[in-house]
C-alpha positions as CSV (number, residue, x, y, z in Angstrom):
1,M,16.1,-27.2,11.4
2,E,14.2,-28.5,8.1
3,K,12.9,-26.5,5.3
4,G,9.8,-25.4,5.8
5,D,10.1,-24.8,9.7
6,I,8.6,-21.8,11.3
7,Y,10.6,-19.7,13.5
8,K,9.9,-16.4,16.0
9,L,13.0,-14.3,16.3
10,K,13.6,-11.1,18.5
11,F,16.2,-8.7,17.7
12,R,18.4,-6.2,19.3
13,V,20.5,-3.9,18.4
14,D,22.9,-2.0,20.8
15,A,20.4,-0.6,23.7
16,Q,17.4,-0.2,20.6
17,P,14.3,-1.4,20.9
18,I,13.4,-5.4,20.6
19,V,12.2,-5.8,16.7
20,D,10.3,-9.1,16.7
21,A,9.9,-10.9,13.2
22,D,9.3,-14.3,11.5
23,G,11.1,-16.5,9.6
24,M,11.0,-19.6,7.5
25,A,13.9,-22.1,7.1
26,I,14.9,-22.5,3.4
27,S,17.6,-24.8,3.8
28,D,19.2,-27.0,7.0
29,R,21.4,-23.9,7.8
30,L,19.3,-20.8,6.4
31,V,16.3,-19.1,7.8
32,Q,14.7,-16.1,5.8
33,V,13.3,-13.3,8.1
34,V,10.7,-11.2,6.9
35,T,11.5,-7.5,8.7
36,E,11.5,-3.7,7.8
37,K,14.7,-2.5,6.1
38,S,15.4,-0.3,9.3
39,L,16.2,-3.5,11.0
40,V,18.6,-4.4,8.9
41,K,19.9,-0.8,8.8
42,S,20.0,-0.7,12.7
43,I,22.4,-3.7,12.5
44,R,24.3,-2.3,9.6
45,D,25.2,0.5,12.0
46,G,25.5,-0.8,15.1
47,R,28.6,-2.6,17.5
48,E,26.3,-5.6,18.6
49,T,23.1,-7.4,17.6
50,A,20.9,-9.7,19.8
51,L,19.4,-12.8,18.3
52,R,16.3,-14.9,20.0
53,I,15.0,-17.7,17.8
54,E,12.3,-19.8,19.2
55,D,10.9,-23.0,17.1
56,G,7.7,-23.9,16.7
57,H,7.9,-26.2,20.1
58,G,9.0,-23.3,22.5
59,V,12.5,-24.4,22.1
60,T,14.6,-20.9,22.4
61,S,18.1,-20.0,21.8
62,T,20.2,-16.8,22.3
63,H,23.1,-15.7,19.9
64,I,25.1,-12.6,19.9
65,F,26.7,-11.0,17.3
66,N,29.8,-8.4,17.0
67,T,28.6,-6.1,14.2
68,N,31.1,-3.7,14.1
69,G,32.9,-3.1,11.2
70,S,30.2,-5.2,9.0
71,R,29.3,-1.8,6.6
72,K,31.4,-3.4,3.9
73,A,29.5,-6.4,4.0
74,F,26.4,-5.1,4.5
75,A,27.2,-2.7,1.3
76,D,27.7,-6.0,-0.8
77,L,24.2,-7.4,0.1
78,S,22.6,-4.3,-0.9
79,R,23.8,-4.3,-4.4
80,E,21.0,-7.6,-4.5
81,C,18.6,-6.0,-2.0
82,P,18.8,-2.4,-1.7
83,L,18.4,-0.7,1.6
84,D,18.2,2.9,0.4
């Protein structure tokens, strides 16, 4: 991953509908995602989040995260980027 690379992302929190988003690498380890607050709230309140990421060459990978109990981390995050 290189700074400036563009990615297509798909999120699914628990059994909710899939949400499409775009992202751009802002470092070799970090992708900035453009999305709605509702997705962030869903991840905060959900138990499991699946993420599929596709690079500009069509290569995809899927990752599943246990997000149960992540409210404190999101509370810290929302001080910088308010959700409500």
